[in-house]
N, C-alpha and C positions, 0 to 999 in steps of 0.2 A: 377539161372534161374528166381527164384521168385522175386529177385529184378528188373531184366530186365523187367519181366512182370508187376510188379507194375508201373515202369516208363512209359511204354507203355501205359496202360489203363488210368492212372492218367492224361495224357496230351495230349489228340487229340486236333486237330486244331479248331474243332467246336463240342460242346457236342451235337449238334443237326444232326450232320452227323458222325454216327459211325457204323461200321460193327456190326451186332447183337453179335457174340462172344466177341467182345471186350466191351461190355455194361453190367452191372448187370442184373440179372433178375429183373423184374418189382416188383414182390413180392415172391411168392412161385416159387420154380423151381431153377435152376442154370444155369450158363453159364461158360465157360472156365475164365472168369474174377472173378467168385464167388469162384474160388479155390485158388485166390493168397493170400488172408489174411489167411484162416486158414492154408495153407501151411506155412505160416511164424510162426505163433503161434506153429504148431507142430514141426517145425524145432528149435523153441526156447527150445521147451521141450527136445528134443534131445541133444542140445548141453548143455543144462543145466546137464543133468545126466551124461554126457561125462566129463564135467568141474567138477562135484562134486565128481565122481570117481578118476578123477586124482589128486584133492586136497586132498582127504583121503589117496591116495596112496604115496603122499608125506609128509603125518603125519599132514596136518593142523588141528588146533583145530576146534571142531565142532562149537564152539560159534563165532569164528572168521568168519566161513563160513557162518552161520546165518546173522551175521552182515554185510558181503559183499552183500549176498542177498537182505536184507533189504536195504542196501545203492543203490545197482544198480537199484532195483525195483522203489524207490522212485525217483532217477534221470530220469529214462525213463518216468515216469508219469509226472514229471516236464518239461521235454523238449515237451512231447505232451500239455502240457497246454500253454507253451510259443509260439508253433507253432500256436494252435489255435488263440491265441490273437494277433499275429503279423499283422500289425505293432503297435498294442497296441492303435491305435485310429480310429474311423469312417472315411473313406476316402470318403465316398459317402453322400449323403443328410442325414440329421439328422432331424428326425420328430420334427415338431414343432417349429424348429428354422431355419428362412430364412439366416441368416448369422452366422453359429456357429464359435466359437472360437476354438482354440486348446484344451482349457479345456472341452468346450462342448463336442468336439470330443472324448477325452479320456473318459469322464465320460459315454458317450451313448455306447462306446465300452465295458467298464465294464459291462453296463447293459445287453450286449448282448453276452458277451464271453463264448462260449461254454465250459463246463466242459468236459463232455465226449469225447472220440477220440480213434484214432488208438492206438496211443503209450500208452494212459492210459489202456486200455484194455489189451495191452501186458505185461505193467509194473505190472498190478495186477495179471494175469494169470501166469506170470513168478514167481512172489514172492510166490503165493500160491502152485503152482505145485512144486516149488523147496523146500519148507518148508515140503511139503508132502515126497517128494523124499529123503530129508536127513533123515527123520525117519522112513518111512513105508516099510514094506515088500513088495514083489510083490503081494502077495496075498492082503494085506491092500490096496494098490495102486489101485488095480483092484476092490475092494469093495467101495472105496472112489469115483472112477469114476463112477461105475454103481448108486451109491446112489446120486451123482449131478445129472446124466441124468433122472433117474426115478423121482427124487424128482423135478426137473425142469418141466418136463413133468406134473406131478400131479397139480403143481400149475398154469400152463398155460392153462391146459384143464379142470381139474375137479372143481376148485374152482370158484364161482361166481366174476365177475368181479365188483367191486365197482361202484356204479352209473350205473350200467346196468338192474336194476330191477331183480337182481337175475340170470342172464343169465349165464350159465358156459362157461368158458374161450373157450373150444373146439368149440363152435359155434361162435366166434368172430375172429378166426384166419385169415379170410380173409379180415378183416378190420384194417390195420396198426395204426390207431388212438384208436382202442377200446379194444385192448388186455390187459391183464393183465401187460405185459411187459411196455405198453404205460403208463397204469395208474400209475404205479411204478415210470416210468422215470418223469412224471409230478409231483410226490410228491417231488421226490428229488430235480429236477432241475428247475422246473417252479416256480420262486420266486415272480411271478407279484402279487399273493395275498399278499406279504408282501412289495410291491413297490419298488422290488430289481432286476427285470427285468427277462427275460427268457433266460435259459442258456442251452436249448437243441439245436440240429441240425437245422441250419437256413432253410433247405429245408422242415422242417415239422413243428416245433416248438410244435408238439404235441407227438412224440415219438423220440428216438434217436437210430439209428442202432448199437452204442456201449454203450447201456444202461445199467442199474442195473442188473435186471433179466437174461437178455442174456449173460452177463459175466460169468454165472453158465456154460454155453455151452463151452464158450472159455477156461475156467479152465481146463474142461474136454478134450478138444483138447491138451492142453499142457500136461496133465497126461498121455495121450495116447501117446505123443511124447516121455516123459520120459521111458514109458515101451519099446518103440521102441529104444530108447537109451541104455537102459539095454541090450537088444538082440543084438544090434550092437557091444556094447563093451564086449560081452562075450568072451572067450576063444573057441567057437565052431569052427568047420572048416568054412571057407567063404562060400563054396556051401550050407551047411546046413543053414546058417544065411539068404542067398539070397533066397533059396527055401522058408524058413519059411515066410520071408517077404512079397512073393509073395502070399502065402497062405493067411495070416492074412491080406493083402490089399484085396485080392478079397472077404474074408468072410466079412470083414468090409463094403466095398461098397455095397454088396448084403444086408448085415442087415440095412444099411442105406435106400437103395431103398424100402424095405419091410416095415420099419417104416414111410416111406414116405406117406403109404396110409391112416395112420390115423394122423400122426404128420407130416405134410409137410416139406419138406428140403426148408429151408428159411434162407438166409444169414443175413437179417435183425433182425430176431428172434434168431439166432444160435440155431437153434432146435436140439434136439437130433439125429434126422435122418442125419441133416446137419453134425454133429459132426462125426458120423460113416462113413457117404458116402466119407466125404473129408479126414478123416483120412484113410480110405481105399485106396483112390486114390493116397495120399500121401505116402503110403508105396508102392503101386505098382510102383510109379515113382522113389522112391530112390531105389528099388530093381532092377528095369530096369537099371539105372544108375551105379549100383554097378556091375551088369552082364556086362556090355559094358566096363566100365573103369577097374575093379579090376580082372573080370575073362577073358574078352576078351581082355584087354590091349589097347582099343581104348580111347586114352587119349588126342589126339591134339585138338579135339573139344571143350575140357572143358576149355580151358585158359580164353576165353573171360569172362565166368560165373565166375571163379575163382577171375577174378578181379573184377566183380560186387559185389561178395559176401563177399569181405575183409572188405568193409566198409558199412555194410549196414546201420547203424544209420547215418552216414554222408549222404548216398544216400537219405535216407527218409526226413531228415530235409532240406537237401540243396534244394533238388527238390521241397520241399513245399515252401520254400522261394523264390526260382525263379518263381514257378508258379504265387505265390501271386504278386510277384513284377511286372512281365510282363504282367500279366492278370488283374491287378485291380489298381496299383499304378504309373507305367511309361507309360506316354502318349506321342505320337509323331505325328506331323502333317503328314496326308496321304490323298491325293486326296480331299484336301479344307476342311478337317475335322480333328479333334483331334481322333485318335484311340489308344487303348492300343497297347504296343508293341507287345503283343502276337497276337491281331488282325492285326496289320500292317504286320507283318512277313508271317502270313497265307495268307493274302489279296495279298502281293506283291510277295512272293516267289513260293507259292504252288497253290493257287487258279486260277491264269491265265491259267494254262496248264492242270489241273487235275479235274475230276469230284469232287464235295462236299466231299463224303465218301473218296475217294483216296488222296484229298489233306488234309484231316484231318487225316488219316493215316500216310501220308508221315510227316507231321508236328510232329506227336508222334514219328515216327522212328528218325527224326533228333533229338528230345530231348533225346531219348535213346542213341543215338550216341555221343551227347555233353558230356552226362556223362560218356561214357565210356572213352571219351578223358580225363575227368578230374579224374577219378578212376585211371585210366592207370597211370597218373602223379604222384598220391599217392601210388600205387602200386609199381612203379619202385623206389620211394624214401623210401619205407618201411614205410609209414607213415599210422598209424592205429589208428582212432579215437574209443577209447573205454569208455564204460560207468563203 
């Protein structure tokens, strides 16, 4: 369900025509779209715990498990970097060069290549949470998660942000480019002071939604997923596991809403309130699905989502490549001008008979269905792309 939701919200017909629930919150707050990324990280935590437990049960060596964790995490980060750089040259205008050569375009791309990203965050959160889960007891894992959340809160709110005349971070949380997280992102990824370009999110260039400090919150989300995985994999009766998951989810969501009063729910900062709230909602969602599927036996509706979820890495990478190709690289003649393939399909197929927001939504639904066809092909042939 998370994969299908990701495909839907990432691929509208027009970014300027989106129903509000399918757009991210502007800054503080949340929409259903803001649940997708933390759900993904939370599920990574769950599956990591279940996988580690299965490998230990088979008698696998601990050092081999750690090596696999490090290798898998490194590959996830590498795939994220490659996706950010694709197609590895600047396809538009190059600043200061009227007629750029291929070499000019490749060099310009290197100067603008974004280093942080979604897969990079997932890879780091996976590795750190898995390494904790391989050795820590439940109590130690809870303590580690709490320390991450409180420590991140302290750094973001109580310390003065450099360059702000001693202003504590809590007074700057409303200003995306002025937070402690933004300052840290510029230190690590804005290399213009060295003549090596800016490698932050292109929509801001002053901060990054998958930046350095905010990754602490994502690691905490994965660790909470590990704890949920421990509970789900326990030998307790199913009804007890489902009931406790409902209770934990409700408590987590409420705790996040309460913390929101002083440390706002914010995806771009991945705040502690955002961690608790989204992990709580994730627990509620999983418990609801377990009640429907495992306890009530209503399984028929799940098949499309099983197909989507079998190849999550393929879905993420392939959808990103397709979106880049159709939106920025492939142009076709349309109405006397050259439009991107994305724009031409939107204008020719959906825009003539639907309002802008409905045409945009219809395009997104068509994109989701396209990948359902592709994923079904892979599913029927038992083709699974694993990292």
